[in-house]
N, C-alpha and C positions, 0 to 999 in steps of 0.2 A: 492416473487412468490406468485401468488395466485390461490387457487383452483377453476376454475367455469366451469360446463358442458355445453361447447362451442366448443368442437369438435377439440379445437385449439393446437396445437404441437409448445411447445417451445423445441428447438436444443439448447444445449450447446457444441460448441467448445474449447476445452481445447486446449492450444499452449505452447510450451515449446522454445525451438530452431529450431521448425522448421520453414524450409524457405516460402519465398512468396508464390512461386507454390506449396507446399505443404498445406499451410493454405487456398488457392484460389482453389484447388481441392475439399479438405473437404465440401467448401461452393457448389462449384456450384455443388457436388454428392446430396446437400440439395433443392438445388433453381430448379432442375432437376425433381424433382419428382411430378409425376401426382397429388400428392395430395396437392402439394406447392398453394398457394397464399393467401388471407386472412387468411386461418387458419395454417401458419407459424409464429413464432418469431424466429429468430436466433441472439443468442449472442456467442460472442468468447471472453473467458477469458484467460488472457495471464498469465503466471506465469513467466512473467519478466517485467522490466521497460517499458513505454510508449516512452520513449527516444528511446529505442530498437527497436521499430515498427514504425518510421516515414515513412518509406517507403510502408507501408501496410494502410496508414489512407486512401487516396484519394479511394483506391481499395474497401476499406470495406464499405465507404461512398456509392461509385456507387452502390454495393449490398444488399442496405438499411438494413446493420449487423451492430449492437450497439458493441463494442469493450470494454473491461474493463481490469483493471491492477491490480495483486496482487504480486508483484514479491518475488519469493524464496518462496515458500508458499508451494511446493508440490502438489502433482495430486489430494489427496482428500479435500485440502482446496481449489483448483482452482475450483474444480467440483462446490463443494459447493457454492462458490462465485459468480460462474454463475450462478446458478439454483436459489440464491436469487436474481439476477438483473432480471429474467424474470417477464412479466406480469402476467395477465388473462390466465393461459390455462389449459388444463384439462390431457394433455399428456406430458412427459418430455422425450427425448432423448438426453445423452450423445453422443458424439463423438470426441474421440483425433484429433488432426490434422495430426498427421501420417497416418488416415485414413478415408476412403472415401464407401460411399455406392455403389455399383455395379449394382444395377437396379434401375430405374424411378418408382417402384412400392413397394419398400419395403415397406416405411411408409403408404402406404396405406392398404397393406395386415396386417401389424400389428395391426392395427385398427379394422379393419374387424375382425381380430383372437380373440380381446379384446371384442369386439360387440358380437360375438358369444358365447365367455367364460365371461360372466359377475362376475362369482365367483371367476375369476383370478384377479391379480393386477398387472399382467407384463407378456408381450410377448417377447419371446427369441429367436434368430435364431443363426447361425452358422458364424465364423471369418475364413476367410484366412491368415494367419500368414506368413509374407514375414519378411525373414531376409537373407540379404546377398543371396547365391544362393540357397537358403533351403525354400521350402515353404511346409506348413504341414496346416492341420485342427486342430482347437482347439476344446478342446473335449466338445461336446455336447450335450444331452439325454432328453429326455422326464422327467419333474418334479416328485421327489420322495423325499419325507419328509425323509424318512431312508437315502437315497443317498445324502442328502445336508449338513448332518452330518458327510458324512464320504469323502465325495470327492466333489473338485469344477469343477461343470460342467456346469454351468451357463455364458456363456462368456458377457462381458460388451457389448452386441450388441441388445440392448433391449429397448419396449416401454414402461413406468412404469404410472399410473395412478398418476397425480400429486398429490392428495391427500394422496398416499401411500408413497410418497417420504420421507424418514426417515434422508437424509444426510448421508456422510461417515466420519468415525471416521478418523480424521485427526491425533490421536495419533500412528497410523501405518504407516509406510513409504510404505509397500508395502502390498499385498494380500486386499487390498481395499474393491473390487468389493466385492469376496468372501464373508468378514466380513459384508458387507449393505445387502445380500441377506439372511444370516443367523440373523440379526436385523431385517429384516422386517419380517421373521418368528416368530421370537420372541416375536416382538412387536404386530404386526397386525395379525398374522396367514397367511400373505401372500404367494400366492403359484403363479407360472409362468404357462404359455402355451409355449411349443414349436411349432416354426413356421418352418417345417423343410426345409430350403433354406439357402444358404450361402447368407451372406445380405451384408458385408462388406471385404475389404481387408483392412490390417494391415501391413504397411512397417515397420520395427522397423530399425532404425540406432541411430546415433550417437546424434542424435537432438532430438531423440524421449523422451516426459514427461513419456509416457507408458514403456520404456525399462528398464525393472528391474534388467539390468545387470550393470546400476549405485549404488542398492543397494549391499551391501555384503552378502555372504552366512549368516554370523553369524547374520546380520540384519533380514535376511529373514526366517530364523529357529526363532529367537526372537519373530517376529510378529506373526509366525504361534502358537507358545506356548501362547501369549499374548491373540492372537483367541480363542482357543482351552479353556484359563481360561475364557473369557467372556461369551462363549456359552456353557458353558460345561453340561448345561441341554440335550442339542440337538447334540453335536459333541463331546462325551467322547472320543471316537478314530477314531483320522484322521491318516487314513496310508499312502495314497498317493493323498495328496490334491491336485495337480496341474500337471498330467500327460502331457506327450508335447504334443500329438498328439491322432486322434482316432486312435483304432485298430479296 
């Protein structure tokens, strides 16, 4: 990936065991954007073997989507791998294959938000979580340096300036989004701007790469302790990093 101030958005869709219908729904939600055209590049990064996705090859080619494979790598490594495969872009948007954009003007509104706030390095919105019969909004609040060190409030529904992308720490099995926002702040002083709208739906099931239920509670707590140690300058006390939903 190379940063070029050309207005182009590089979209990386990460997939694990999602069905063809889920992957295509994610792709279609991007292709349906009013900002779509020459200003888009779509890469699908599979955390599985190419032989397991033979049924998708023709469909991806028909949608002018490039696919790459990095088997059994985890969500952070798969996202990093997908971003590496992008060409010349100004912005990056990462989308898990179990999610899809809800409206056709999401990305154009996010580009406008960053154009309006040039001092901000990313724009983020709200996510609707669907797990079985349950639905709730992931916590999302206006950016605050103080809050960033205490609580995860920035969902991974964000348009990021490509020159500010720092990658995700592949040593953590979970909470990699939170860790990346902390790393961006420590390394670049990166701050975000909230776009106050629900921008995507995340339907979590047994196929999802983003489903933290595949990680044990012990691993989750260990990851949190590791993040607190790595970023101890700005998060000495994390009391409740991942509340379930907005209050």
